[in-house]
C-alpha positions in Angstrom: -25.0 51.1 -42.3 -21.6 49.6 -41.7 -19.2 49.4 -44.6 -17.5 46.2 -45.8 -14.3 47.5 -44.3 -16.0 48.0 -40.9 -17.2 44.4 -41.0 -14.0 42.7 -42.0 -11.4 45.0 -40.6 -9.3 44.5 -43.8 -7.5 47.1 -45.8 -6.9 46.6 -49.5 -3.4 47.9 -50.2 -3.0 50.0 -53.4 -0.2 49.0 -55.7 1.3 50.6 -58.8 0.8 47.4 -60.9 -2.2 47.4 -63.3 -2.2 43.6 -63.2 -3.0 43.5 -59.4 -6.5 42.0 -59.8 -5.1 39.3 -62.1 -2.2 38.3 -59.9 -3.7 38.9 -56.4 -3.8 41.7 -53.9 -2.0 42.4 -50.6 -4.5 42.6 -47.8 -3.7 44.2 -44.5 -4.7 43.1 -41.0 -3.5 44.4 -37.6 -0.2 42.6 -37.3 0.3 41.0 -40.8 -0.6 41.0 -44.4 -2.0 38.3 -46.6 -1.8 38.0 -50.4 -4.7 36.7 -52.4 -2.4 35.4 -55.1 -0.3 33.1 -52.9 -1.0 29.4 -52.4 -2.6 28.5 -49.0 -1.0 26.5 -46.2 -1.5 22.8 -45.8 -4.4 23.4 -43.3 -6.2 25.6 -45.8 -5.4 28.9 -44.0 -3.8 31.9 -45.7 -0.1 32.6 -45.4 0.6 35.4 -42.9 3.2 37.9 -44.0 4.2 39.4 -40.7 4.7 43.2 -40.3 7.7 42.6 -38.0 10.4 40.0 -38.5 13.5 39.9 -36.3 13.1 43.4 -35.1 12.5 44.9 -38.5 9.2 46.4 -39.8 8.2 44.9 -43.1 6.1 47.3 -45.2 3.5 46.5 -47.9 6.1 47.5 -50.6 8.6 45.1 -49.0 6.2 42.2 -49.1 5.1 43.0 -52.7 8.8 42.6 -53.7 9.0 39.3 -51.9 5.8 38.0 -53.5 6.9 39.1 -57.0 10.2 37.3 -56.6 8.4 34.1 -55.5 6.0 34.2 -58.4 8.7 35.0 -61.0 11.1 32.3 -59.6 13.7 35.0 -58.9 16.2 35.3 -56.1 14.6 36.6 -52.9 15.3 40.3 -52.2 17.7 41.2 -49.4 16.7 43.6 -46.6 18.8 45.4 -44.0 17.9 46.3 -40.5 17.2 42.9 -38.9 18.5 42.4 -35.3 19.7 39.4 -33.4 18.6 38.7 -29.8 21.8 40.5 -28.7 20.8 43.6 -30.7 23.3 43.2 -33.5 22.1 44.3 -36.9 22.2 42.0 -40.0 20.9 41.7 -43.5 19.1 38.8 -44.9 16.8 37.7 -47.8 13.1 37.3 -47.0 11.8 34.4 -49.0 8.6 32.6 -49.7 9.0 28.8 -50.3 7.1 25.6 -50.2 7.5 23.3 -47.2 6.0 20.0 -46.0 3.4 22.1 -44.1 2.6 24.3 -47.1 3.8 27.7 -48.2 6.1 29.6 -45.7 7.5 33.2 -45.6 10.5 34.0 -43.4 14.1 34.8 -43.3 15.8 32.6 -45.9 17.4 29.5 -44.5 21.2 29.6 -44.2 22.9 28.1 -47.2 26.3 27.4 -45.7 27.2 23.7 -45.7 28.0 21.0 -48.2 25.3 20.4 -50.8 24.6 16.7 -51.2 23.3 14.7 -54.2 20.3 13.7 -52.2 17.4 16.2 -52.9 14.7 17.4 -50.5 11.4 15.8 -51.6 9.5 19.1 -51.2 11.8 21.8 -52.7 13.9 19.5 -54.9 16.9 21.3 -53.6 20.0 19.5 -52.2 20.2 18.5 -48.6 22.9 20.4 -46.8 25.4 18.7 -44.6 27.0 20.6 -41.7 29.3 19.5 -38.9 28.6 19.8 -35.2 31.2 20.9 -32.7 32.2 17.2 -32.2 32.7 16.9 -36.0 29.6 14.7 -36.3 27.6 15.4 -39.4 24.0 16.5 -39.5 21.6 17.3 -42.4 19.1 20.0 -43.2 16.2 20.0 -45.7 14.8 23.3 -46.8 11.3 21.9 -47.1 11.3 20.9 -43.4 12.0 24.1 -41.4 13.6 23.5 -38.0 14.4 19.8 -38.7 17.9 18.6 -37.8 18.7 15.1 -39.1 21.7 13.8 -37.2 24.1 11.4 -38.9 24.3 9.3 -35.8 21.4 8.3 -33.5 21.8 5.9 -30.6 25.2 4.9 -31.9 23.9 4.0 -35.3 24.9 5.8 -38.5 22.1 7.1 -40.6 22.9 8.0 -44.1 21.4 10.9 -46.2 19.7 8.2 -48.3 18.0 6.7 -45.3 16.9 10.2 -44.2 15.4 10.7 -47.6 13.1 7.7 -47.1 12.1 9.0 -43.7 11.3 12.4 -45.2 9.2 10.8 -47.9 7.3 8.7 -45.4 6.7 11.8 -43.3 5.0 13.6 -46.1 2.1 11.2 -46.0 2.1 11.0 -42.2 4.0 7.7 -41.8 7.0 6.6 -40.0 10.2 5.7 -41.9 11.3 2.1 -42.5 12.2 -0.1 -39.5 15.9 0.2 -38.6 18.0 -2.0 -36.3 19.7 -0.4 -33.4 21.7 -2.0 -30.6 21.5 -1.7 -26.8 24.6 -1.2 -24.7 24.8 -5.0 -24.2 24.8 -5.5 -27.9 21.3 -6.9 -28.2 19.4 -5.6 -31.3 16.1 -3.8 -31.2 13.9 -2.3 -33.9 12.9 1.4 -34.1 11.5 3.8 -36.6 11.9 7.5 -37.0 9.0 9.8 -38.0 9.0 13.4 -39.0 6.3 15.3 -37.0 5.4 19.0 -36.7 5.4 20.6 -33.3 3.2 23.3 -31.9 5.7 26.0 -33.2 5.2 24.7 -36.7 8.7 23.4 -36.8 9.6 19.9 -37.7 11.3 17.4 -35.5 12.2 13.7 -35.3 10.1 11.3 -33.2 11.6 7.9 -32.2 9.1 5.1 -32.2 10.0 1.7 -30.8 8.7 -1.3 -32.9 6.9 -3.9 -30.8 7.6 -7.4 -32.2 4.3 -9.3 -32.6 3.8 -12.9 -33.5 0.7 -14.8 -34.6 -1.1 -17.1 -32.3 -3.0 -20.2 -33.3 -6.3 -18.5 -32.4 -8.3 -16.8 -35.2 -10.2 -13.6 -34.4 -13.9 -14.2 -35.0 -14.4 -10.8 -36.6 -11.3 -10.2 -38.8 -10.7 -14.0 -39.4 -7.0 -13.2 -38.9 -4.8 -14.6 -36.1 -4.7 -12.9 -32.8 -1.3 -11.4 -32.4 0.8 -11.3 -29.3 3.8 -9.5 -28.0 5.6 -10.0 -24.7 2.9 -8.2 -22.7 -0.2 -7.8 -24.9 -2.6 -9.3 -27.4 -3.8 -7.6 -30.6 -6.6 -8.0 -33.0 -6.9 -6.6 -36.6 -10.6 -6.0 -35.8 -9.6 -3.2 -33.4 -6.1 -2.0 -34.4 -5.9 0.5 -31.6 -6.6 -2.2 -28.9 -3.9 -3.3 -26.5 -5.2 -6.3 -24.5 -2.9 -6.9 -21.5 -1.9 -10.5 -20.9 -1.7 -10.1 -17.1 -4.0 -7.7 -15.3 -6.6 -7.5 -12.6 -4.9 -10.4 -10.8 -5.3 -12.9 -13.6 -3.8 -14.2 -16.8 -5.7 -13.8 -20.1 -5.6 -16.0 -23.2 -6.1 -15.3 -26.9 -9.5 -17.0 -26.5 -10.5 -14.5 -23.9 -9.5 -11.7 -26.3 -11.8 -13.2 -28.9 -14.8 -13.1 -26.6 -14.2 -9.4 -25.8 -13.6 -8.5 -29.4 -16.7 -10.3 -30.7 -19.0 -8.7 -28.1 -17.6 -5.2 -28.9 -17.9 -5.7 -32.7 -21.5 -7.2 -32.5 -22.5 -4.8 -29.7 -23.4 -7.7 -27.4 -23.3 -7.8 -23.6 -19.6 -7.8 -22.6 -18.3 -11.2 -21.3 -17.8 -11.8 -17.6 -14.5 -12.8 -16.0 -13.4 -13.5 -12.5 -10.9 -10.9 -11.4 -8.9 -10.5 -8.2 -8.4 -7.6 -5.9 -5.0 -6.7 -4.4 -5.9 -8.6 -1.3 -6.7 -11.7 -3.3 -10.5 -11.5 -3.0 -12.3 -12.6 -6.3 -15.0 -10.5 -7.9 -17.0 -10.7 -11.2 -16.6 -8.1 -13.9 -17.3 -7.5 -17.5 -14.5 -6.5 -19.9 -15.1 -4.1 -22.8 -13.0 -2.1 -25.3 -13.0 1.5 -24.3 -11.8 4.8 -25.9 -8.5 4.5 -27.7 -8.4 0.8 -27.4 -8.1 0.6 -23.6 -9.7 -2.4 -21.9 -12.0 -1.4 -19.1 -13.4 -3.6 -16.3 -16.8 -3.0 -14.9 -17.7 -4.9 -11.6 -20.8 -7.1 -12.2 -23.5 -8.2 -9.8 -25.8 -11.1 -10.4 -29.5 -10.6 -11.0 -30.2 -12.1 -7.5 -27.8 -9.6 -5.9 -29.4 -6.7 -7.8 -32.9 -7.8 -6.9 -32.0 -8.2 -3.2 -30.4 -4.7 -3.2 -33.5 -3.2 -4.8 -35.8 -4.9 -2.3 -33.7 -3.6 0.6 -33.9 -0.1 -0.7 -37.7 -0.3 -1.2 -38.1 -1.6 2.4 -36.5 1.4 3.9 -38.9 4.0 5.2 -38.8 7.3 3.3 -36.7 10.0 4.9 -38.6 12.6 6.8 -37.9 16.3 6.5 -36.8 18.3 9.5 -39.6 20.0 11.5 -39.5 23.8 11.8 
């Protein structure tokens, strides 16, 4: 019979502490350890304590020291023998700390820079300000690894206080407040900044243009709210993801047309028919419906007479004969 160790492939690391069971255990896998006493990451997975960091092997005893420092709120222990990409050795603390994506274990972030009065909403530690080579400031928040918050974006100054509001919004998955930027010709436009996490589990800034929408005089039959319009599209609160183009398939659409499509989709009725035009100008009938992700799809439609005629023609054709051998 296979043992529990054979089934799981896990090794329980022996420690000298008598309180191991109470405070958690270090568990070994092939390339990393996990500690049962540490909080989990935001996605519910266990924190991986890698056996190799920056060219240095991290032993079970090394990670026990790091975990103990984290639990006791002490300064992270410093280890020698790390290597840069160029092969130069350096020393650094290894730290466990909380981030916007949950608990993290890695080389401690650099602490050089000017500590500001604005505090990171995750770690409650000051944001750091550093200067780029062109003397332009940028800011770092320990709770958002990899994130660089520039003091100037698209020729607009962004203060640490504004960045704080963007960080807070990012913690709940939202974009920051709308901000006014200006084009080269001086005309203003609205944009928001949102903190997102990339596939490398680092944080970055995503720019999102704000589309100005105004209310029409037409009420949506489902939401009972006005159909909204921008320069190129209509919108309905009944289907927030929908973008209904004002001009497409060779014709112009109205807010009333949008209501017909929205009502049919919400009530699961037959999609309404519209006359559309091909590139050569030939008209054809089609139904419009709301597809996946709010896209409007057009399906060519044939009348019952045309469908019956096509069926009769198919039935009148003699059956195909097989080839003789």
